[in-house]
C-alpha positions as a printed NumPy array, in Angstrom:
array([[  1.865,  17.072,  28.956],
       [ -0.439,  15.463,  26.396],
       [ -4.133,  14.805,  27.092],
       [ -3.784,  11.575,  29.106],
       [ -7.409,  10.78 ,  29.875],
       [ -8.626,  11.097,  26.306],
       [ -5.612,   9.275,  24.949],
       [ -6.047,   6.4  ,  27.377],
       [ -9.693,   5.987,  26.41 ],
       [ -8.887,   5.935,  22.706],
       [ -5.887,   3.584,  22.873],
       [ -6.519,   0.48 ,  20.803],
       [ -5.228,  -2.929,  21.88 ],
       [ -2.312,  -4.677,  20.199],
       [ -2.771,  -8.12 ,  18.612],
       [ -3.386, -11.09 ,  20.864],
       [  0.156, -12.359,  20.304],
       [  1.499,  -9.357,  22.204],
       [ -1.097,  -9.204,  24.981],
       [ -1.781, -12.851,  25.785],
       [  0.091, -12.642,  29.078],
       [ -2.32 ,  -9.978,  30.318],
       [ -5.509, -11.403,  28.782],
       [ -6.747, -12.798,  32.113],
       [ -7.142,  -9.331,  33.641],
       [ -7.797,  -5.776,  32.487],
       [ -4.581,  -3.991,  31.614],
       [ -3.464,  -1.069,  33.722],
       [ -1.556,   1.964,  32.628],
       [  2.17 ,   1.54 ,  33.158],
       [  4.468,   4.524,  33.492],
       [  8.023,   4.141,  32.161],
       [ 10.485,   6.758,  33.356],
       [ 14.153,   7.434,  32.7  ],
       [ 16.739,  10.188,  32.959],
       [ 15.862,  11.341,  29.44 ],
       [ 13.483,  10.254,  26.697],
       [ 13.959,  11.451,  23.127],
       [ 10.507,  11.202,  21.569],
       [ 11.292,  12.682,  18.107],
       [  7.809,  14.195,  18.47 ],
       [  8.76 ,  17.159,  20.645],
       [ 11.138,  18.094,  23.461],
       [ 12.922,  15.501,  25.543],
       [ 10.857,  14.235,  28.451],
       [ 11.183,  11.831,  31.365],
       [  8.149,   9.538,  31.28 ],
       [  5.76 ,   7.604,  29.041],
       [  2.347,   6.253,  30.004],
       [  1.52 ,   3.027,  28.17 ],
       [ -1.746,   1.097,  27.914],
       [ -2.319,  -2.053,  25.837],
       [  0.966,  -1.639,  24.005],
       [  0.449,   2.   ,  22.997],
       [  1.583,   5.289,  24.398],
       [ -1.272,   7.287,  25.929],
       [  0.69 ,  10.219,  27.34 ],
       [  4.17 ,  11.681,  27.654],
       [  5.498,  14.194,  30.146],
       [  7.24 ,  14.551,  33.483],
       [  7.07 ,  11.732,  36.017],
       [  5.156,  13.83 ,  38.552],
       [  2.609,  14.899,  35.933],
       [  1.93 ,  11.391,  34.705],
       [  1.816,  10.001,  38.24 ],
       [ -0.854,  12.552,  39.121],
       [ -2.833,  11.785,  35.964],
       [ -2.62 ,   7.996,  36.502],
       [ -2.445,   7.507,  40.278],
       [ -3.006,   3.72 ,  40.108],
       [ -0.492,   3.101,  37.318],
       [  2.307,   0.601,  37.675],
       [  5.779,   2.042,  37.289],
       [  8.916,   0.83 ,  35.543],
       [ 12.116,   2.662,  36.377],
       [ 14.539,   2.611,  33.45 ],
       [ 17.215,   4.229,  35.594],
       [ 19.663,   6.72 ,  34.176],
       [ 19.32 ,   5.355,  30.653],
       [ 18.496,   7.426,  27.582],
       [ 15.358,   6.22 ,  25.791],
       [ 14.882,   6.599,  22.027],
       [ 12.254,   5.159,  19.685],
       [ 12.949,   1.583,  18.676],
       [ 15.167,   1.291,  15.619],
       [ 13.41 ,   0.2  ,  12.433],
       [ 15.657,  -1.382,   9.807],
       [ 13.871,  -0.674,   6.531],
       [ 15.867,  -3.174,   4.452],
       [ 17.49 ,  -6.323,   5.816],
       [ 17.197, -10.085,   5.398],
       [ 16.523, -11.803,   8.75 ],
       [ 14.616, -14.766,   7.316],
       [ 17.739, -15.673,   5.334],
       [ 19.647, -15.528,   8.601],
       [ 17.309, -18.097,  10.151],
       [ 18.436, -20.577,   7.501],
       [ 22.031, -19.411,   7.805],
       [ 22.041, -20.482,  11.45 ],
       [ 21.702, -24.018,  10.122],
       [ 24.522, -23.62 ,   7.577],
       [ 28.111, -22.337,   7.488],
       [ 28.437, -18.574,   7.145],
       [ 31.946, -17.156,   6.817],
       [ 30.885, -13.956,   8.589],
       [ 30.019, -15.805,  11.79 ],
       [ 31.852, -18.121,  14.143],
       [ 35.641, -18.057,  14.381],
       [ 36.514, -15.552,  11.665],
       [ 40.211, -15.778,  12.559],
       [ 40.358, -19.035,  10.602],
       [ 41.112, -18.291,   6.924],
       [ 38.134, -18.695,   4.56 ],
       [ 39.671, -21.592,   2.642],
       [ 40.219, -23.568,   5.824],
       [ 36.59 , -23.064,   6.8  ],
       [ 35.395, -24.034,   3.318],
       [ 37.572, -27.157,   3.501],
       [ 36.04 , -27.973,   6.893],
       [ 32.552, -27.596,   5.437],
       [ 33.463, -29.95 ,   2.606],
       [ 34.762, -32.528,   5.069],
       [ 31.605, -32.232,   7.201],
       [ 29.148, -32.625,   4.298],
       [ 28.01 , -36.211,   3.618],
       [ 29.255, -37.666,   0.317],
       [ 27.03 , -37.001,  -2.656],
       [ 25.585, -33.709,  -1.412],
       [ 26.239, -30.164,  -2.48 ],
       [ 28.628, -28.134,  -0.334],
       [ 27.214, -24.645,   0.243],
       [ 28.987, -21.838,   2.09 ],
       [ 27.729, -18.279,   2.548],
       [ 29.184, -14.867,   3.395],
       [ 32.394, -14.948,   1.347],
       [ 34.308, -11.663,   0.959],
       [ 37.123, -11.988,  -1.607],
       [ 38.844,  -8.87 ,  -0.292],
       [ 39.134, -10.453,   3.139],
       [ 40.707, -13.654,   1.804],
       [ 44.464, -13.598,   2.522],
       [ 45.048, -16.336,  -0.054],
       [ 43.418, -14.386,  -2.846],
       [ 40.084, -14.645,  -4.549],
       [ 38.556, -18.134,  -4.712],
       [ 37.869, -19.431,  -8.193],
       [ 36.821, -22.571, -10.003],
       [ 40.289, -24.102,  -9.922],
       [ 40.733, -23.514,  -6.2  ],
       [ 37.381, -25.117,  -5.4  ],
       [ 38.143, -28.024,  -7.736],
       [ 41.322, -28.647,  -5.758],
       [ 39.47 , -28.48 ,  -2.437],
       [ 36.675, -30.846,  -3.491],
       [ 37.534, -33.006,  -6.489],
       [ 34.361, -34.344,  -8.103],
       [ 31.96 , -32.739,  -5.613],
       [ 29.713, -29.73 ,  -6.398],
       [ 30.67 , -26.708,  -4.314],
       [ 29.193, -23.201,  -4.34 ],
       [ 30.471, -20.32 ,  -2.194],
       [ 28.107, -17.353,  -2.014],
       [ 29.4  , -13.765,  -1.933],
       [ 28.376, -11.766,   1.137],
       [ 26.201,  -9.499,  -1.06 ],
       [ 24.229, -12.525,  -2.343],
       [ 24.507, -10.99 ,  -5.83 ],
       [ 27.129, -13.455,  -6.99 ],
       [ 28.778, -16.763,  -6.151],
       [ 31.724, -18.896,  -7.168],
       [ 31.307, -22.544,  -8.135],
       [ 33.586, -25.43 ,  -9.034],
       [ 33.434, -27.527, -12.198],
       [ 30.887, -30.124, -11.022],
       [ 28.58 , -27.351,  -9.779],
       [ 28.859, -25.427, -13.045],
       [ 28.089, -28.579, -15.018],
       [ 25.052, -29.432, -12.899],
       [ 23.793, -25.844, -13.249],
       [ 24.137, -26.07 , -17.034],
       [ 26.953, -23.545, -17.512],
       [ 29.673, -24.429, -20.037],
       [ 32.747, -22.597, -21.255],
       [ 31.246, -21.577, -24.581],
       [ 27.953, -20.299, -23.146],
       [ 27.125, -16.599, -23.52 ],
       [ 26.212, -14.598, -20.435],
       [ 22.447, -14.55 , -19.814],
       [ 20.497, -11.291, -19.93 ],
       [ 20.835,  -9.381, -16.682],
       [ 23.826, -11.387, -15.543],
       [ 27.382, -12.336, -16.302],
       [ 29.74 , -15.308, -16.238],
       [ 33.32 , -14.711, -15.143],
       [ 36.104, -15.933, -17.413],
       [ 39.844, -16.334, -17.154],
       [ 42.421, -15.044, -19.648],
       [ 41.742, -17.977, -21.994],
       [ 37.974, -17.41 , -22.048],
       [ 37.232, -20.408, -19.841],
       [ 34.643, -19.965, -17.078],
       [ 36.441, -19.052, -13.854],
       [ 33.528, -20.126, -11.642],
       [ 32.132, -16.684, -10.82 ],
       [ 28.454, -16.18 , -11.612],
       [ 26.88 , -12.716, -11.353],
       [ 23.389, -11.299, -10.834],
       [ 20.645, -13.083, -12.817],
       [ 23.012, -15.778, -13.978],
       [ 23.243, -16.565, -10.276],
       [ 19.924, -15.897,  -8.616],
       [ 17.557, -16.742, -11.483],
       [ 18.935, -20.271, -11.425],
       [ 20.017, -20.77 ,  -7.835],
       [ 18.929, -17.967,  -5.531],
       [ 16.653, -19.061,  -2.7  ],
       [ 14.057, -16.408,  -3.532],
       [ 12.813, -18.235,  -6.615],
       [ 12.27 , -21.652,  -5.095],
       [ 14.233, -24.428,  -3.438],
       [ 17.435, -25.054,  -5.415],
       [ 18.74 , -28.555,  -4.89 ],
       [ 22.15 , -27.345,  -3.7  ],
       [ 20.654, -25.575,  -0.672],
       [ 19.813, -27.925,   2.204],
       [ 16.047, -28.068,   2.577],
       [ 14.764, -26.9  ,   5.959],
       [ 11.098, -27.085,   6.866],
       [  9.264, -24.085,   8.246],
       [  9.032, -25.95 ,  11.544],
       [ 12.835, -26.262,  11.58 ],
       [ 13.205, -22.511,  11.168],
       [ 10.928, -21.149,  13.918],
       [ 13.513, -21.379,  16.691],
       [ 16.394, -20.078,  14.533],
       [ 14.151, -17.115,  13.64 ],
       [ 13.527, -16.511,  17.349],
       [ 17.316, -16.421,  17.807],
       [ 17.568, -13.906,  14.962],
       [ 14.949, -11.746,  16.698],
       [ 17.07 , -11.75 ,  19.852],
       [ 20.178, -10.863,  17.844],
       [ 18.444,  -7.844,  16.301],
       [ 16.821,  -6.786,  19.587],
       [ 20.298,  -6.743,  21.142],
       [ 21.121,  -3.828,  18.827],
       [ 17.913,  -1.943,  19.676],
       [ 15.918,  -3.003,  16.613],
       [ 12.185,  -3.395,  17.259],
       [ 10.954,  -3.515,  13.632],
       [ 12.31 ,  -4.449,  10.261],
       [ 11.347,  -4.848,   6.645],
       [ 12.485,  -8.193,   5.247],
       [ 13.44 ,  -7.028,   1.796],
       [ 13.085, -10.249,  -0.172],
       [ 10.688, -12.975,   0.866],
       [  8.813, -15.814,  -0.792],
       [  5.659, -17.561,   0.414],
       [  7.896, -19.827,   2.509],
       [  9.256, -16.92 ,   4.568],
       [  5.792, -15.398,   4.815],
       [  4.496, -18.64 ,   6.328],
       [  7.521, -18.764,   8.631],
       [  6.762, -15.327,  10.049],
       [  3.097, -16.229,  10.484],
       [  3.921, -19.48 ,  12.276],
       [  6.479, -17.788,  14.536],
       [  3.894, -15.116,  15.412],
       [  1.204, -17.715,  16.159],
       [  3.588, -19.519,  18.509],
       [  4.645, -16.356,  20.308],
       [  8.206, -16.637,  18.975],
       [  8.106, -13.478,  16.866],
       [  8.997, -10.601,  19.165],
       [  9.668,  -7.973,  16.484],
       [  7.31 ,  -6.254,  14.06 ],
       [  7.936,  -7.368,  10.499],
       [  7.067,  -5.949,   7.109],
       [  7.84 ,  -7.856,   3.928],
       [  8.685,  -7.158,   0.316],
       [  7.651, -10.196,  -1.709],
       [  9.803, -11.146,  -4.674],
       [  8.217,  -9.907,  -7.903],
       [  7.794, -13.433,  -9.258],
       [  4.861, -13.759,  -6.85 ],
       [  3.171, -10.57 ,  -8.077],
       [  0.481, -12.439, -10.021],
       [ -0.488, -14.417,  -6.921],
       [ -0.76 , -11.201,  -4.888],
       [ -2.895,  -9.573,  -7.574],
       [ -5.228, -12.572,  -7.862],
       [ -5.686, -12.577,  -4.1  ],
       [ -6.412,  -8.838,  -4.144],
       [ -3.714,  -8.075,  -1.577],
       [ -2.618,  -4.457,  -1.388],
       [  0.232,  -2.709,   0.378],
       [ -0.287,  -2.823,   4.139],
       [ -2.188,  -6.112,   4.278],
       [ -1.662,  -7.668,   7.71 ],
       [ -1.444,  -6.282,  11.212],
       [  1.035,  -4.512,  13.488],
       [  3.189,  -7.648,  13.697],
       [  3.282,  -9.147,  10.21 ],
       [  2.328,  -7.17 ,   7.109],
       [  2.9  ,  -7.036,   3.373],
       [  4.801,  -3.851,   2.522],
       [  4.971,  -4.414,  -1.222],
       [  6.852,  -6.139,  -4.034],
       [ 10.625,  -6.377,  -4.504],
       [ 12.287,  -5.86 ,  -7.892],
       [ 15.931,  -5.588,  -8.856],
       [ 17.194,  -3.113, -11.454],
       [ 20.971,  -3.451, -11.153],
       [ 23.85 ,  -5.048,  -9.296],
       [ 25.509,  -4.591,  -5.921],
       [ 27.182,  -1.44 ,  -4.616],
       [ 29.68 ,  -3.379,  -2.49 ],
       [ 30.097,  -5.986,  -5.223],
       [ 31.107,  -3.484,  -7.896],
       [ 28.244,  -4.279, -10.285],
       [ 25.827,  -1.35 ,  -9.917],
       [ 24.641,   0.328, -13.141],
       [ 26.16 ,   3.785, -13.602],
       [ 25.964,   6.365, -16.37 ],
       [ 29.771,   6.594, -16.535],
       [ 32.331,   3.76 , -16.511],
       [ 34.096,   2.973, -13.266],
       [ 36.92 ,   0.79 , -11.991],
       [ 35.276,  -2.531, -11.232],
       [ 36.567,  -6.033, -10.872],
       [ 33.358,  -7.515, -12.253],
       [ 30.664,  -6.893, -14.811],
       [ 30.912,  -4.468, -17.719],
       [ 32.518,  -1.092, -17.722],
       [ 29.557,   0.532, -15.998],
       [ 27.848,  -2.343, -14.182],
       [ 25.031,  -4.79 , -14.803],
       [ 21.399,  -4.041, -15.621],
       [ 19.478,  -6.878, -14.013],
       [ 15.98 ,  -6.168, -15.364],
       [ 15.511,  -4.839, -18.888],
       [ 13.647,  -1.566, -19.385],
       [ 10.481,  -3.187, -20.706],
       [ 10.307,  -5.849, -17.987],
       [ 10.96 ,  -3.244, -15.286],
       [  8.309,  -0.849, -16.613],
       [  5.69 ,  -3.567, -17.074],
       [  6.244,  -5.034, -13.601],
       [  6.155,  -1.651, -11.856],
       [  2.964,  -0.726, -13.701],
       [  1.262,  -4.028, -12.835],
       [  2.135,  -3.684,  -9.149],
       [  1.149,  -0.016,  -9.026],
       [ -2.188,  -0.662, -10.741],
       [ -2.921,  -3.39 ,  -8.175],
       [ -2.4  ,  -0.985,  -5.264],
       [  0.936,  -2.46 ,  -4.28 ],
       [  4.091,  -0.612,  -3.298],
       [  7.24 ,  -1.44 ,  -5.236],
       [ 10.648,  -1.557,  -3.601],
       [ 13.129,  -1.538,  -6.464],
       [ 16.785,  -2.314,  -5.819],
       [ 18.772,   0.361,  -7.676],
       [ 22.294,   1.482,  -6.746],
       [ 23.848,   3.286,  -9.713],
       [ 22.567,   6.598, -11.038],
       [ 21.574,   5.07 , -14.382],
       [ 19.547,   2.39 , -12.585],
       [ 17.875,   4.978, -10.32 ],
       [ 16.858,   6.964, -13.392],
       [ 15.355,   3.898, -15.056],
       [ 13.36 ,   3.094, -11.909],
       [ 12.02 ,   6.648, -11.782],
       [ 11.051,   6.362, -15.453],
       [  8.982,   3.281, -14.613],
       [  7.368,   4.798, -11.509],
       [  6.514,   8.085, -13.232],
       [  4.945,   6.182, -16.13 ],
       [  2.91 ,   3.978, -13.791],
       [  1.654,   6.98 , -11.828],
       [  0.587,   8.73 , -15.025],
       [ -1.316,   5.65 , -16.222],
       [ -2.907,   4.806, -12.855],
       [ -3.102,   7.967, -10.712],
       [ -5.464,   6.516,  -8.073],
       [ -2.71 ,   4.59 ,  -6.266],
       [ -0.91 ,   7.17 ,  -4.139],
       [  1.254,   4.752,  -2.126],
       [  4.854,   5.859,  -1.695],
       [  7.078,   3.602,  -3.764],
       [ 10.637,   2.901,  -2.643],
       [ 14.074,   2.808,  -4.189],
       [ 16.161,   0.328,  -2.257],
       [ 19.718,   1.614,  -1.676],
       [ 19.424,   4.581,  -4.083],
       [ 23.178,   4.836,  -3.712],
       [ 24.224,   7.284,  -6.435],
       [ 22.098,  10.32 ,  -7.253],
       [ 22.608,  13.825,  -8.631],
       [ 20.531,  16.993,  -8.298],
       [ 18.261,  16.099, -11.219],
       [ 17.515,  12.64 ,  -9.827],
       [ 16.879,  14.055,  -6.363],
       [ 14.325,  16.487,  -7.776],
       [ 12.573,  13.649,  -9.601],
       [ 12.524,  11.594,  -6.396],
       [ 10.95 ,  14.526,  -4.564],
       [  8.285,  15.132,  -7.214],
       [  7.318,  11.474,  -7.461],
       [  6.978,  10.949,  -3.705],
       [  9.444,   8.062,  -3.728],
       [ 11.112,   7.025,  -0.476],
       [ 14.859,   6.333,  -0.827],
       [ 16.243,   3.589,   1.412],
       [ 20.041,   4.142,   1.436],
       [ 22.546,   2.073,   3.361],
       [ 23.144,   3.426,   6.849],
       [ 26.665,   2.194,   7.533],
       [ 28.08 ,   1.089,   4.165],
       [ 30.438,   4.054,   4.118],
       [ 31.968,   2.677,   7.309],
       [ 31.764,  -1.016,   6.497],
       [ 32.691,  -0.896,   2.808],
       [ 34.406,   2.465,   2.316],
       [ 37.633,   1.025,   0.913],
       [ 35.701,  -1.125,  -1.559],
       [ 33.655,   1.873,  -2.728],
       [ 36.776,   3.921,  -3.448],
       [ 38.394,   0.965,  -5.182],
       [ 35.406,   0.301,  -7.397],
       [ 34.111,   3.78 ,  -8.183],
       [ 36.931,   6.222,  -7.503],
       [ 37.148,   9.011,  -4.935],
       [ 34.676,  11.462,  -6.433],
       [ 31.801,   9.042,  -6.821],
       [ 32.471,   7.323,  -3.497],
       [ 32.241,  10.71 ,  -1.741],
       [ 28.61 ,  11.064,  -2.844],
       [ 27.437,   7.502,  -2.154],
       [ 24.403,   7.411,   0.166],
       [ 23.593,  11.111,  -0.135],
       [ 21.547,  11.42 ,   3.046],
       [ 22.146,  15.153,   3.451],
       [ 21.229,  16.104,  -0.118],
       [ 18.064,  14.008,   0.013],
       [ 16.92 ,  15.443,   3.349],
       [ 17.724,  18.999,   2.276],
       [ 15.401,  18.47 ,  -0.702],
       [ 12.537,  17.713,   1.69 ],
       [ 12.543,  13.96 ,   1.003],
       [ 11.787,  11.455,   3.765],
       [ 14.695,   9.001,   3.931],
       [ 14.671,   5.534,   5.517],
       [ 17.52 ,   3.758,   7.3  ],
       [ 18.759,   0.312,   6.414],
       [ 21.625,  -2.124,   6.9  ],
       [ 20.985,  -4.723,   4.167],
       [ 22.234,  -7.12 ,   6.831],
       [ 23.967,  -9.551,   6.426],
       [ 25.461,  -7.77 ,   3.404],
       [ 26.272,  -4.779,   5.624],
       [ 26.879,  -4.103,   9.327],
       [ 23.715,  -4.556,  11.412],
       [ 24.225,  -2.155,  14.347],
       [ 21.852,   0.845,  13.975],
       [ 24.056,   2.904,  16.28 ],
       [ 26.942,   2.322,  13.867],
       [ 24.632,   3.559,  11.102],
       [ 23.826,   6.679,  13.134],
       [ 27.533,   7.213,  13.773],
       [ 28.341,   6.758,  10.081],
       [ 25.638,   9.178,   8.931],
       [ 26.944,  11.741,  11.42 ],
       [ 30.681,  11.307,  10.75 ],
       [ 30.929,   9.71 ,   7.27 ],
       [ 34.044,   7.993,   8.577],
       [ 35.241,   4.696,   7.093],
       [ 36.566,   1.8  ,   9.156],
       [ 40.143,   2.903,   8.371],
       [ 39.454,   6.459,   9.584],
       [ 38.954,   8.319,   6.309],
       [ 36.111,  10.844,   6.024],
       [ 34.217,   9.999,   2.852],
       [ 31.762,  12.681,   1.784],
       [ 31.827,  15.236,   4.601],
       [ 29.098,  17.293,   2.897],
       [ 26.642,  14.423,   3.414],
       [ 26.937,  14.447,   7.223],
       [ 23.763,  14.603,   9.328],
       [ 23.08 ,  15.77 ,  12.859],
       [ 22.484,  13.105,  15.493],
       [ 18.778,  13.984,  15.597],
       [ 18.467,  13.65 ,  11.822],
       [ 20.285,  10.315,  11.796],
       [ 18.052,   8.956,  14.559],
       [ 14.979,  10.088,  12.663],
       [ 16.161,   8.363,   9.48 ],
       [ 16.434,   5.046,  11.349],
       [ 13.068,   5.38 ,  13.129],
       [ 10.403,   7.668,  11.678],
       [ 11.934,   7.605,   8.186],
       [ 11.866,   3.823,   8.082],
       [  8.282,   3.76 ,   9.369],
       [  7.323,   6.043,   6.482],
       [  8.985,   3.656,   4.021],
       [  6.764,   0.787,   5.193],
       [  3.593,   2.885,   5.332],
       [  3.518,   2.897,   9.14 ],
       [  4.2  ,   6.502,  10.089],
       [  0.929,   6.523,  12.029],
       [  2.079,   3.608,  14.185],
       [  5.766,   3.853,  14.967],
       [  8.983,   5.822,  14.71 ],
       [  8.123,   8.412,  17.357],
       [  7.123,   8.224,  21.015],
       [  3.809,  10.07 ,  21.15 ],
       [  0.202,   9.347,  22.182],
       [ -1.433,   6.796,  19.913],
       [  1.892,   5.356,  18.761],
       [  3.164,   1.883,  19.564],
       [  5.288,   1.7  ,  22.702],
       [  8.405,   0.427,  20.937],
       [ 11.585,   1.861,  22.392],
       [ 15.17 ,   1.122,  23.332],
       [ 17.074,   2.089,  26.475],
       [ 20.623,   3.22 ,  25.764],
       [ 23.412,   3.433,  28.298],
       [ 24.344,   6.984,  27.268],
       [ 22.934,   9.877,  25.31 ],
       [ 23.897,   9.831,  21.619],
       [ 23.681,  13.641,  21.732],
       [ 26.354,  13.891,  24.423],
       [ 28.665,  11.158,  23.11 ],
       [ 31.682,  11.81 ,  20.902],
       [ 30.293,  11.135,  17.389],
       [ 33.023,   8.58 ,  16.679],
       [ 31.903,   6.635,  19.754],
       [ 28.156,   6.447,  19.118],
       [ 28.403,   2.838,  17.95 ],
       [ 29.901,   1.898,  21.329],
       [ 26.911,   3.117,  23.339],
       [ 25.545,   0.029,  25.1  ],
       [ 21.972,  -1.114,  24.528],
       [ 20.524,  -1.861,  27.965],
       [ 17.102,  -3.147,  26.976],
       [ 14.656,  -3.255,  24.065],
       [ 10.875,  -2.963,  24.41 ],
       [  8.102,  -3.796,  21.936],
       [  4.56 ,  -2.774,  22.797],
       [  5.684,  -1.914,  26.306],
       [  7.052,  -5.438,  26.825],
       [ 10.736,  -6.097,  27.343],
       [ 11.972,  -8.384,  24.591],
       [ 15.703,  -8.167,  25.311],
       [ 17.916,  -7.075,  28.183],
       [ 21.659,  -6.892,  28.617],
       [ 21.133,  -8.266,  32.132],
       [ 19.488, -11.495,  31.05 ]])
């Protein structure tokens, strides 16, 4: 057993938002006990002692009961406790707005996409833009939407349908005209414009052609319905509950603007934020961060700035990531799209690094990963005093040379946890068998001694962390194919990626990711042991309850 008396004396309180309910009286130690507790800090145990939201001791129930004879007790039954899952790259603030709009990945998905788009058009008041999110062309039984199809559905009205990856969208003629895109226009730098066989724009807009003009991260485009921060507090609370239902206690929102930052602050002030949130601010706000003197880690245990988000290339599941060799892709050039030019990437990384900020750079293809490492290595050489661990978001395709550079530079890769399962067929179709086998090289990265974080990129990928654990262990696609057997992990390694590894990626290894004295009491109670479950059934393990700071924030019984 750990040193309970000393640990209890040294435990520091959590923010007022988490302890307000107990502020009228001194807190007492509470002992949580279950059939088994995986701490990821030592052997399995049966009990945790918690004071003021932090763990003060771990051990057997009898030992902790003797050490804390006046403690309250919470019996977690025959459940298996693991540290709370920490999704190191997802987009929950976008989901808060999505709850107020039509998303093709939610609701009655048995209705064909075109019927749902037509319904959205009919429900939108005349004169307004029609905006639909979450479109997957490969799941459309009527074939890929294009400009002509949307023109037929909504004559004379601007319509935009956003791809599930958010890296591209398809628009009709009025929308293209209002956005300033015409048939003879060249593709902008870092983006592309789709064309039909005659050279006419087909409505598809890729990467910077899309998000530099329209994407929500750079302002409030007129085609997106405007929702106030007040409007979004309750939808964000619903998103928290949705993520807690999967066992997630923390996340890093991987692309936010000042609007989302204020939303998280307001939700926290009102007691509606029940998860711990880190944020990567879009690089366009870097100058504001630098002028304010904000560095990586600014904030508290509930809301903090993790760093700055940049984007080097396209989407893995959209077939636009930048690779050193050509691949079979439906979109972009023969080897993908470079979103930020070399000079812009290098200058932005250097500016952020010099200011003491962490960069999280989206890079999928091996060529993009190499360019990001070039920029990080240069910045470190010019400004060696900042030792923060930078991140490569997704880091999907790497070889031995890139892995060694990642190790030497102290970069934290943040690969997709369950993309092999959720998008395996797409990956093979875009990149071929050989390259798809090595996507998300968790095993090679861990074997090199690199700390790896776990992420879903939700809603672009499946949310369930247990599905991510299952996928990392089995490398099995949704249609049953094993894709990259040599990248399989053990259950313990996969759990660590999605807990302690993600905490490392956000600079919070000292706070979360393991269940040990001094750490935050964030944990999830599972209905079965992931170690004793058939690997192909790990995703089906029920989540019984989710706890943040020793407080239950979600339960299957309520």
